[in-house]
SENU-425193 format. One record per residue (C-alpha): x, y, z. Coordinates in steps of 0.05 Angstrom, whole numbers, plus 5000, padded with zeros to 4 digits. Example, Ala and Ser with C-alpha at 12.3 -4.5 7.8 and 13.67 -1.06 7.14 Angstrom:
% SENU-425193
524649105156;527349795143;
***
This chain:
% SENU-425193
388084920264;390684440317;389784960371;382585060350;381184320352;384084280423;378784780445;373484230434;377083670471;373883440536;377083640602;378583040648;374483060712;378083190777;375282580813;377881950846;371981550820;374981100765;368681040722;367281790722;374581930709;374581460648;367981730621;370482450627;375782320573;370082210523;365482750552;365283230493;358783550518;361583660588;356183240622;360883040679;364383710686;363384230740;366484910747;370385090810;364085370841;360284710835;356084900774;354984380719;358484590655;352884310612;347984770647;352585370634;352985190560;345385140557;344685830588;349686130539;346085790481;339186040502;341386750520;346186790461;341086830405;337087450426;343287800452;346987660386;341488030350;342088620397;349588720390;351088490319;344688620279;340689180312;347389510325;354289470294;359889120332;366989300315;372388860346;379689090348;385988750372;383988020363;391087860345;392787960419;388187390439;390486840392;396286570435;393186660504;393286060551;386685740570;387285940643;389786520686;387787070637;384887700668;380988170623;380188870654;375489360621;371790010630;364389910643;358290220610;352189780622;350589220671;349888660621;350988860548;358488950559;359888260588;354987920540;359088200482;365387910513;362087230516;360187260442;367187480423;370686930464;365986390439;367086620368;374586600380;374085880406;371685670337;377286040303;372886570271;375187280259;372187970272;365287780246;360987400295;358186750266;353186490319;354285760302;359185810361;353085800407;352485050395;359084940431;360785570470;366885700513;364285550582;370485700623;369086450623;367586820687;365987540703;365987950767;359188240783;355788580842;351488100881;345688590888;345488680812;345287940796;339887790848;335288350823;330787940777;329787320735;334087530676;340087730719;339487070757;339586700690;345687090667;348986940734;348886190717;353386320657;359386470702;358287060750;363287140807;358887510857;361988030902;358788480953;361189190941;363689531004;362690240978;355990230942;349089900947;342590040909;345490660877;347791010941;354591040976;355290581036;360890341080;361389591091;366689091111;370788871051;368388221020;374587801032;371787200994;371687600928;379187530915;378986780931;373186670882;376787060827;382886620839;378486000829;375986300764;382986450739;385285750754;379485480712;379485970653;378686700635;375887230681;372887900660;373188460711;370889190711;375789480762;371990130771;366189730801;360990200769;358290390701;359891130715;365591350670;372291580699;370791310768;376991110808;379690410799;378889980862;385289690892;382089010898;383888900825;391189040840;391088540898;388288010852;393688150800;399388110851;396587470881;395487080817;400387400767;395487300709;396187510638;392788190640;388988390577;386589110577;380089260541;376789920522;369489920502;365190470474;358190580446;354390140495;351990720536;349091050474;345890410448;342790130512;339890350578;343790270642;342089530649;343889390577;337189020567;333389570531;334989980469;336290720472;338590780400;339490260346;344690250291;349890480341;357190310332;359589870390;367089810395;371089300435;378589420432;383388900461;390289170477;396888800482;397388350544;401588620601;404888280660;405988500732;410488190785;412588280857;416788890839;410489290824;406789640881;399289660889;399190400873;403290290810;398589740785;392390150802;395090760764;397090320705;390290000702;386890690700;391490880642;390690260600;383090250603;383291000588;379891240651;384991750674;384492280619;383492960655;380093300596;374992740589;373692730664;372593480665;367893440605;363792880637;363193260703;360893880666;355493480630;352993200696;352393900725;348494130664;343793540671;342593700744;340694410725;336094160670;339994500615;
***
């Protein structure tokens, strides 16, 4: 109970201004708080509140959300936690994480009770492709909730490209980890069984975060690729949190990359073969 109450205490502002510093100790609404990227926390909470109601309906009413492994999240620290997950839609996946983490802040269990939207967890960040989050009004709105924008060096607008690596991406993820929890989709694409990018391994070695593996399923069946339109309602959506793992300097980049593929269940040869076969059939129109 005490831990839950601590989730609602104001965070003292990092400022040398004595008045603002004093006021921040009583700032329950976060009026004087900014995230490490300069965004006002009160604005982030407003975005989560506004976007939370219609998206709650989509994942928990129009469909059925099953959450597993919540016991692995109860004792996590408030910062330097890195959630790594497979990816199925642009937005529905990460929106579900927001709902689950806000629900957890209030001490609720596996059933989402949207009262948490009145005081959501705002120190949540997620890694997203810059081109995706700049593609329209709704993505730009979602971006305000905590997107860490990166420019993918291997893909743009659905085609393979070759660009210089975005070196600022790792620094921005580090900022997010120092402030709270960061969600990452290390494959960098919604295509299943794609290779895991080594950028994730670099981030893990640099920051030594608590790594929480997540496996999701059902989102591709329920929503279109963006995650904003239904394909099929009454679909079972599953989010499974696995036991946190830790890496250190004794682990190589290749070892971490391989381990990440295994723990988010993206290295199963039989599933990869089945998926490739389905793609070939689709190309032939069968």
